[in-house]
C-alpha positions in Angstrom: 25.5 1.8 -9.3 22.0 2.3 -10.2 19.4 0.4 -9.5 18.5 -0.4 -13.3 21.9 -1.2 -13.7 21.8 -3.5 -9.9 18.6 -5.1 -12.0 20.2 -6.0 -15.0 22.4 -8.3 -12.8 19.8 -10.4 -12.1 16.9 -12.1 -12.5 13.8 -13.3 -11.7 12.4 -16.9 -10.0 9.5 -17.9 -9.6 8.0 -19.2 -6.4 4.7 -20.2 -4.5 3.0 -18.2 -7.4 5.0 -14.7 -7.0 8.9 -13.5 -8.6 11.4 -13.0 -6.7 14.3 -11.0 -7.5 18.0 -12.9 -7.8 21.4 -11.8 -7.7 23.2 -14.7 -8.0 27.4 -14.3 -9.6 30.5 -16.1 -9.0 29.2 -19.6 -9.7 32.8 -21.3 -10.1 33.1 -21.7 -7.0 32.6 -24.4 -4.5 31.7 -22.4 -1.3 28.2 -20.4 -1.2 26.9 -17.7 0.4 23.5 -16.8 1.0 22.3 -13.6 1.9 19.0 -12.3 3.6 19.2 -8.3 3.3 17.4 -5.4 6.0 14.3 -3.9 6.1 13.7 -1.4 4.3 15.8 -2.2 1.7 17.1 -4.2 -0.9 19.9 -6.5 -2.1 21.3 -3.5 -3.4 22.6 -2.9 -0.3 25.4 -5.6 -1.4 26.6 -3.8 -4.4 29.6 -1.8 -3.1 31.0 -5.6 -1.5 29.5 -8.7 -3.8 32.6 -8.3 -6.5 34.6 -9.4 -3.0 32.3 -11.9 -2.0 32.5 -13.3 -5.3 36.1 -13.9 -4.9 35.5 -17.0 -2.5 32.2 -17.5 -2.7 29.3 -18.3 -4.8 26.8 -15.7 -4.4 22.9 -15.4 -3.6 20.8 -13.0 -2.4 17.1 -12.1 -3.1 14.7 -9.8 -2.7 12.5 -10.6 0.0 8.6 -10.2 -1.3 7.7 -6.5 -0.4 11.1 -5.5 -1.4 13.1 -4.5 -3.4 12.2 -5.8 -7.3 10.0 -8.7 -6.1 6.9 -8.8 -6.2 4.7 -7.0 -3.8 0.9 -8.2 -3.8 -2.2 -6.3 -1.5 -2.8 -9.1 -0.2 -0.2 -11.2 1.9 0.3 -11.6 5.1 4.3 -10.2 5.4 5.7 -12.9 8.2 9.1 -13.3 8.5 8.2 -17.4 8.4 7.3 -17.3 5.1 9.9 -15.1 3.8 11.7 -18.1 5.6 10.1 -20.5 3.4 10.2 -18.4 0.3 14.2 -18.4 0.9 14.7 -21.8 1.4 12.5 -22.6 -1.3 14.8 -20.0 -3.8 17.6 -22.1 -2.1 16.4 -24.9 -2.7 15.8 -24.0 -6.7 19.2 -23.5 -7.2 20.2 -26.5 -5.6 21.8 -25.3 -3.3 22.8 -28.2 -0.5 25.8 -26.8 1.7 26.5 -22.8 2.6 27.2 -19.3 4.4 24.4 -18.3 5.8 25.3 -14.3 6.5 22.0 -12.0 7.1 21.7 -8.5 8.3 18.7 -7.0 10.0 15.2 -7.6 8.5 17.1 -10.6 7.9 18.5 -12.0 10.8 15.7 -13.0 12.2 14.3 -15.0 8.9 18.0 -16.5 9.7 17.0 -17.6 12.9 13.4 -19.1 12.0 15.8 -21.2 9.0 18.1 -21.7 12.1 15.1 -22.5 14.2 14.3 -25.5 11.5 17.5 -26.7 10.8 18.2 -27.1 15.0 15.1 -29.4 14.6 16.4 -31.5 11.6 14.1 -29.8 9.6 15.3 -29.0 6.2 17.8 -30.5 4.2 20.4 -27.4 4.0 24.5 -27.8 5.7 25.1 -24.1 7.4 28.8 -24.3 7.5 28.3 -20.7 8.7 26.2 -17.8 10.1 26.6 -14.4 9.9 24.6 -12.4 11.6 25.0 -8.1 11.7 23.5 -5.4 13.2 19.7 -7.0 13.3 17.4 -5.8 16.0 17.3 -10.2 17.2 17.1 -8.9 20.4 13.5 -6.8 19.9 13.4 -4.9 23.5 17.2 -3.7 23.3 16.6 -1.8 20.3 16.3 1.7 19.8 13.4 1.2 17.2 12.9 5.4 15.2 9.3 6.8 15.6 8.8 6.1 12.3 9.3 2.1 12.5 7.3 2.4 16.1 4.2 4.3 13.5 4.3 2.4 10.8 4.0 -1.0 12.8 0.7 -0.5 14.6 -2.9 -1.4 13.4 -4.4 1.1 13.5 -1.1 4.5 12.3 0.0 2.4 9.6 -1.4 2.2 6.2 -2.1 6.2 6.7 1.6 6.8 8.0 2.9 5.0 4.9 0.2 6.6 2.5 2.4 9.5 4.2 5.6 8.3 3.2 7.7 10.4 0.8 11.2 10.6 -0.3 12.6 13.1 1.8 10.8 11.2 5.5 12.4 8.1 3.7 16.0 10.2 2.9 16.2 11.2 6.8 15.7 8.4 8.5 18.2 5.9 6.7 20.3 9.0 6.7 20.0 9.4 10.3 21.2 5.8 11.1 24.4 6.1 9.4 27.4 7.4 11.6 28.9 8.9 9.1 26.0 11.0 6.7 28.1 12.2 4.5 28.4 8.7 3.0 25.0 8.1 2.4 24.9 9.7 -0.7 22.0 11.3 -2.4 22.0 9.7 -5.5 22.7 6.0 -3.9 19.5 7.1 -1.4 17.6 8.2 -4.9 17.9 4.6 -5.7 16.5 2.5 -2.8 13.8 4.5 -3.1 12.8 3.7 -5.5 13.4 0.6 -5.7 10.5 0.8 -2.4 8.1 2.4 -5.0 8.7 -0.2 -7.5 5.2 -2.1 -8.2 3.2 -0.1 -5.9 6.3 -0.7 -2.6 4.0 1.9 -0.9 0.7 -0.1 -0.3 2.9 -3.2 1.4 5.1 -0.6 3.5 3.1 -1.2 6.9 3.2 -4.9 6.0 6.0 -5.0 6.1 6.8 -3.3 9.6 5.1 -5.9 11.5 8.5 -7.9 11.5 8.6 -6.3 14.8 5.5 -7.3 16.5 6.8 -10.1 15.1 10.8 -10.3 17.0 8.6 -10.0 20.7 6.0 -12.6 19.6 8.8 -15.5 18.4 11.3 -14.5 21.0 11.3 -17.6 22.3 11.8 -20.0 19.8 14.5 -17.6 17.5 16.2 -16.7 20.9 16.1 -20.2 21.0 17.1 -21.0 18.3 20.5 -18.8 18.6 21.2 -20.5 22.5 20.7 -24.1 20.9 22.9 -23.5 17.8 26.0 -25.1 17.3 27.5 -24.1 14.6 30.0 -21.7 13.8 28.7 -18.2 13.8 30.6 -14.4 13.5 29.2 -11.7 14.6 29.7 -8.4 12.6 28.4 -5.6 14.0 29.0 -1.9 13.7 29.3 -0.1 16.6 28.0 2.8 16.1 24.2 1.3 14.2 21.8 3.6 16.4 19.0 1.5 16.0 20.9 -1.9 16.4 22.2 -1.2 19.2 26.1 -2.6 20.2 24.1 -4.1 23.8 22.8 -6.6 21.1 25.9 -8.4 19.8 27.2 -8.2 23.5 24.2 -9.6 24.2 24.5 -12.8 21.2 27.6 -13.1 22.0 26.8 -14.2 26.0 24.3 -16.4 24.6 25.4 -17.5 21.2 28.4 -21.2 21.9 30.1 -21.0 19.2 30.9 -16.9 18.3 33.4 -14.5 17.2 32.5 -11.1 17.4 33.6 -9.2 15.0 33.6 -5.0 16.3 32.9 -2.5 13.1 33.8 0.6 14.6 32.8 4.5 13.3 29.9 3.1 11.5 26.0 2.8 11.4 23.2 0.7 10.6 24.3 -0.3 7.4 27.8 -1.4 7.6 28.6 -3.1 4.1 27.9 0.5 2.1 28.9 3.1 5.1 32.0 0.9 5.3 32.0 -1.9 3.1 35.8 -1.9 3.0 35.9 -3.0 6.2 32.6 -4.5 6.1 34.1 -7.3 4.0 37.1 -7.8 5.2 35.5 -9.3 8.8 33.5 -11.3 7.5 36.2 -12.8 5.0 38.2 -13.0 7.7 
């Protein structure tokens, strides 16, 4: 599927004066799944699994502000706190009061902020199940790529962003796959086009500050996971070189009501690299 075809499947909803791209399918289903995607990609990560997910759920996936087809304002903090505000406002506008919450990578930290608010009864949302997938929630264990370290740095970030190009992007995304052949040139090109959409190159370094926030809000977000009573699935590709499996094992030791579901022979983007096996674990 091309990025343009994916765009045609969705629509735009205005939230806090910004246009946010939203996929909303499977509306005839009784259950709803909301999905928070990863960095530096978009809702497009789920194009291979959407049809399977909608056999059981109404599925809502939006592009975080600064990602994909959503607006990419240059005068914006791109804090994960604000990304949580946007997600919650979107679901409220769509009338979602009960859901399964699935999050991957960057999205896992948006999810833990939402979980913190859920634990303290700050939001009117019933979460039936939490599904966490390959995210460096325990940032101290993450094996960050060099480019991530450079982009998150307040001195080097904007210069590295200016120098970024399709070749560098393609190389870095392919390197976090286990089976590099699954990261096809066509798919990577579509991802790059979405990253560049709406002058995306100008905000890449701002998006990367989420890594610093994971340290700053560590106690708030890890604390939320330790406190929650929610039924939780930890669906984790074991060959992820960034969000290593050790993170999944630590989460399994901390979250009270969890099931750890390892996915063998798959890397950081299992919904793209191993879609059938990944979706089977999610729907299990």
